[in-house]
C-alpha positions in Angstrom: -9.2 -17.0 -15.6 -10.2 -14.2 -13.2 -9.6 -10.6 -14.3 -7.9 -8.5 -11.6 -7.4 -4.7 -11.8 -5.2 -2.9 -9.3 -5.5 0.9 -8.9 -3.0 3.5 -7.9 -4.0 7.2 -7.8 -0.8 9.2 -7.2 -0.6 13.0 -7.3 2.4 15.2 -6.7 5.6 16.5 -8.3 7.4 13.2 -8.8 7.1 9.5 -8.1 9.2 8.0 -5.3 12.7 6.8 -6.0 11.6 3.2 -5.9 8.8 3.7 -8.5 10.9 2.5 -11.5 11.2 -0.9 -9.7 7.6 -1.0 -8.8 6.7 -0.2 -12.4 9.0 -3.0 -13.6 7.4 -5.4 -11.2 4.0 -4.4 -12.6 5.0 -5.2 -16.1 6.4 -8.6 -15.0 3.0 -9.5 -13.3 1.3 -9.5 -16.7 -1.8 -11.5 -15.5 -2.9 -8.4 -13.6 -4.0 -5.1 -15.0 -2.6 -1.9 -13.3 -4.2 1.5 -13.7 -2.2 4.5 -12.5 -4.1 7.8 -12.2 -1.7 10.7 -12.0 -0.9 14.3 -12.9 2.8 13.5 -13.4 4.4 13.2 -16.8 4.9 9.5 -17.6 6.1 9.4 -21.2 9.6 8.3 -20.3 8.3 5.6 -17.9 5.5 4.1 -20.1 6.6 1.0 -21.9 3.3 0.7 -23.7 2.7 -2.8 -22.4 -0.9 -3.9 -22.3 -1.2 -4.6 -18.6 -0.1 -1.2 -17.3 -2.0 2.0 -18.2 -1.3 5.6 -17.1 -4.4 7.7 -16.9 -3.7 11.5 -16.6 -6.1 13.3 -14.3 -6.1 15.3 -11.1 -7.3 15.1 -7.6 -10.1 17.6 -8.2 -11.8 15.1 -10.7 -11.6 12.3 -8.2 -13.0 14.5 -5.5 -15.9 15.5 -7.7 -16.6 11.8 -8.6 -16.5 10.8 -4.9 -18.8 13.7 -4.0 -21.4 12.7 -6.6 -21.4 9.1 -5.2 -21.9 10.0 -1.6 -24.2 13.0 -2.1 -22.2 15.7 -0.4 -18.9 17.6 -0.9 -16.1 15.4 0.3 -13.0 16.7 1.9 -10.3 15.4 -0.5 -7.8 18.2 -1.1 -4.6 16.5 -0.2 -3.3 13.2 -1.8 -2.7 11.4 1.5 -6.4 11.6 2.3 -7.0 9.3 -0.6 -6.2 6.4 1.7 -9.5 6.9 3.5 -11.3 6.7 0.2 -9.8 3.4 -0.9 -12.8 1.3 0.2 -14.9 3.5 -2.2 -12.6 2.9 -5.2 -14.9 0.2 -6.6 -17.5 3.0 -7.1 -15.2 5.9 -7.9 -13.4 4.0 -10.7 -16.4 1.8 -11.6 -16.2 2.6 -15.4 -12.7 1.1 -15.5 -13.8 -2.1 -13.7 -16.7 -3.4 -15.7 -14.9 -6.5 -16.9 -13.0 -7.1 -13.7 -13.8 -9.9 -11.2 -11.6 -8.3 -8.6 -10.1 -4.8 -8.0 -7.6 -3.6 -5.5 -5.4 -0.8 -4.4 -1.7 -0.6 -3.6 0.9 1.8 -2.2 3.5 3.6 -4.3 6.4 2.6 -2.1 6.1 -1.2 -2.6 7.8 -3.6 -5.0 5.9 -6.7 -6.2 7.4 -10.1 -6.4 5.6 -13.0 -8.1 2.1 -11.8 -7.7 1.0 -13.8 -10.8 1.2 -17.0 -8.9 -0.7 -15.7 -5.9 -3.7 -14.5 -7.8 -4.1 -18.0 -9.2 -4.4 -19.4 -5.7 -7.7 -20.8 -4.3 -7.8 -17.9 -1.8 -9.7 -15.9 -4.4 -12.4 -18.6 -4.5 -13.2 -18.4 -0.8 -13.0 -14.8 0.3 -14.4 -11.4 -0.7 -11.5 -9.2 0.6 -7.9 -10.2 0.7 -5.4 -8.6 3.0 -6.3 -6.1 5.7 -3.5 -3.5 5.5 -2.9 -0.6 3.2 0.1 -1.6 1.0 -2.0 -4.1 -1.0 -5.6 -5.1 -0.7 -8.0 -6.9 -3.1 -11.8 -6.6 -3.2 -14.2 -8.8 -5.0 -16.0 -6.7 -7.6 -19.6 -7.0 -6.5 -22.2 -4.4 -5.6 -22.4 -5.7 -2.0 -18.6 -5.4 -1.5 -18.3 -2.1 -3.3 -21.0 -0.4 -1.3 -19.8 -1.9 2.0 -18.1 1.3 3.3 -21.4 3.2 2.8 -23.2 1.0 5.2 -24.4 2.2 8.6 -22.5 0.4 11.4 -24.0 0.9 14.8 -20.8 0.0 16.6 -19.0 2.1 19.3 -15.7 3.4 18.0 -16.6 3.1 14.3 -16.9 6.4 12.4 -19.7 6.9 9.9 -18.6 7.3 6.3 -19.9 10.8 6.4 -17.5 11.5 9.3 -14.6 10.0 7.4 -15.3 11.6 4.0 -16.2 15.1 5.3 -13.1 15.5 7.4 -9.5 16.4 6.4 -8.2 14.2 9.2 -6.7 10.8 8.4 -8.8 8.0 9.9 -6.9 5.0 8.6 -10.3 3.9 7.3 -8.9 1.6 4.6 -7.1 -0.5 7.2 -7.8 -1.1 10.9 -8.2 2.6 11.8 -6.2 4.5 14.4 -6.9 2.1 17.2 -8.9 1.8 20.4 -10.7 5.1 21.3 -9.2 6.7 18.1 -11.6 5.3 15.5 -11.8 2.0 13.7 -11.4 1.1 10.0 -13.0 -1.2 7.5 -10.7 -4.2 8.2 -11.6 -4.0 11.9 -15.3 -3.7 11.0 -15.2 -6.8 8.8 -13.2 -8.7 11.4 -15.7 -7.9 14.2 -18.9 -8.3 12.1 -18.1 -10.9 9.4 -20.3 -8.9 7.1 -18.1 -10.2 4.3 -15.3 -12.8 4.3 -11.8 -11.5 4.8 -8.4 -13.1 4.4 -5.0 -12.1 5.9 -1.6 -13.8 5.9 1.3 -11.5 6.8 3.8 -14.3 6.1 3.3 -13.7 2.4 4.8 -10.2 2.3 7.4 -8.0 3.9 6.1 -5.0 5.8 9.1 -3.1 7.1 9.1 -0.9 10.2 9.6 2.7 9.1 11.1 3.9 12.3 14.4 1.9 12.2 17.3 2.3 9.8 17.7 -1.4 8.9 15.1 -3.7 7.4 13.3 -4.7 10.6 10.2 -6.8 10.1 6.9 -6.0 12.0 5.7 -9.7 11.7 6.7 -13.2 11.0 8.1 -14.4 7.7 7.4 -17.3 5.4 8.7 -20.9 5.6 9.6 -22.6 9.0 11.5 -19.7 10.5 9.3 -17.3 12.5 11.0 -13.9 12.9 9.5 -11.8 15.7 9.3 -8.0 15.8 12.8 -6.6 16.0 14.5 -9.2 13.9 16.0 -8.3 10.5 16.4 -8.9 6.8 19.9 -8.0 5.6 18.8 -7.1 2.0 16.2 -7.9 -0.7 16.9 -9.4 -4.1 14.6 -8.5 -7.0 15.4 -11.1 -9.7 15.4 -10.8 -13.5 12.4 -13.2 -13.4 10.4 -10.8 -11.2 10.9 -12.8 -8.0 11.4 -11.0 -4.7 13.2 -12.5 -1.8 14.6 -11.3 1.5 17.8 -12.7 2.9 18.3 -12.6 6.7 21.5 -12.3 8.7 21.9 -16.1 8.6 21.7 -16.1 4.8 18.3 -17.7 4.9 16.0 -16.8 2.0 12.3 -15.9 2.1 10.1 -15.4 -0.9 7.6 -12.5 -0.9 4.7 -11.3 -3.1 5.7 -7.8 -2.2 7.8 -5.7 0.1 6.7 -2.4 1.6 9.5 0.3 1.9 7.4 2.7 3.9 8.8 6.2 4.6 12.3 5.2 3.3 14.3 7.4 1.0 16.3 4.8 -1.0 19.0 6.1 -3.4 18.5 4.3 -6.7 21.4 4.0 -9.2 19.7 1.3 -11.3 18.5 2.2 -14.8 15.7 0.0 -16.0 14.9 -0.7 -19.6 12.2 -2.9 -21.3 14.3 -5.9 -20.3 16.3 -6.0 -17.1 19.1 -8.4 -17.4 20.7 -8.1 -14.0 19.4 -8.9 -10.5 18.7 -5.9 -8.3 19.6 -5.7 -4.7 17.8 -3.5 -2.2 19.8 -2.5 0.8 18.4 -0.4 3.7 19.6 2.9 2.2 20.1 2.3 -1.5 19.3 0.1 -4.6 21.9 -1.3 -6.8 23.0 -4.1 -9.2 26.0 -4.7 -6.9 25.8 -7.8 -4.8 27.2 -7.1 -1.3 26.4 -10.2 0.8 27.8 -8.9 4.1 26.4 -5.4 3.7 26.0 -3.3 6.9 25.0 0.3 7.1 27.9 2.6 8.2 27.6 4.8 11.2 27.5 7.8 8.9 24.6 6.2 7.0 22.7 5.5 10.2 23.2 9.1 11.4 21.9 10.4 8.0 18.9 8.1 8.2 18.1 9.2 11.7 18.3 12.9 10.7 16.0 12.3 7.8 13.6 10.3 10.0 13.4 13.1 12.5 12.5 15.5 9.7 9.8 13.2 8.5 8.5 12.7 12.1 8.3 16.5 12.8 6.6 17.1 9.4 4.1 14.3 10.2 3.3 15.7 13.7 2.9 19.3 12.3 0.5 18.1 9.6 -1.7 16.6 12.3 -2.0 19.8 14.3 -5.4 20.6 12.8 -8.9 21.2 14.1 -10.2 18.1 12.2 -7.6 15.9 13.8 -8.4 17.3 17.3 -12.1 16.6 16.6 -11.3 13.0 15.6 -9.5 12.4 18.9 -12.2 14.0 21.0 -15.0 12.2 19.2 -13.7 8.8 20.1 -12.5 9.4 23.6 -13.8 6.6 25.9 -15.9 5.1 23.1 -14.5 1.6 23.8 -14.1 0.4 27.4 
């Protein structure tokens, strides 16, 4: 059986509200090893199960390790910049991956479903990189794959790794990049060069648009029903067996290997122990053991969500008003016709 290790470096004052569910879903996917690198106290969270390990460290140590690998001082002073370094994780965390056939990274604002079954699929026999977005990505643990992001790509619109790692700007380098004339990422590079084999299937997971109050999908869903952008999932059900399903407004059910609750402040009144004996329901603005089949957000809830969203948007825009972000935009102007 293949050995897979998934990595999550997370630094800050506290984990997101959804983290207890994410952690529970890690424990239930016991065919996969999870390593969480953090500065946050985890004693109350850690169930001491073999497949999940908390490693206490800080961002400075990871910055120093990355600098030693690339041969210059990298610009890694804010946790969000870690996203650009994800393709380098196979080298940064090499000492933890010696026995792993695959490694990967995942976001802190997702919840896993039955990932155990997916990692046993034949997909892992035919590809070297699985998934192309940021929420969850797997890399085959080989020298060729792990050093891929340090290659020199003579392609217009593609930044060099030195550009990416020496700048404080966010390049989206672990995914598709910022887009045409804004810099391309590793998934785009692989897609256009076939330098390694890459697999993507958005029907397997739920990636939810962050700019709408309800659960609006940004792609199609599994089975024979193809939801387009703008159609909705009413709520998600996280089962006691670790399954994760989305139920649409026609009460149709879709199974997912994970759901991504990006930039969504969900109130969580569920207390999890070593054994969760109740199903958990995830609604657009809260998490509960209560089953509300016809749930709809109230007008007050929608207003509160929009207010919070505007705060996030302004904060995001202000954080990008930097010299390095301006340089990124200028550098790639008219690079791709």
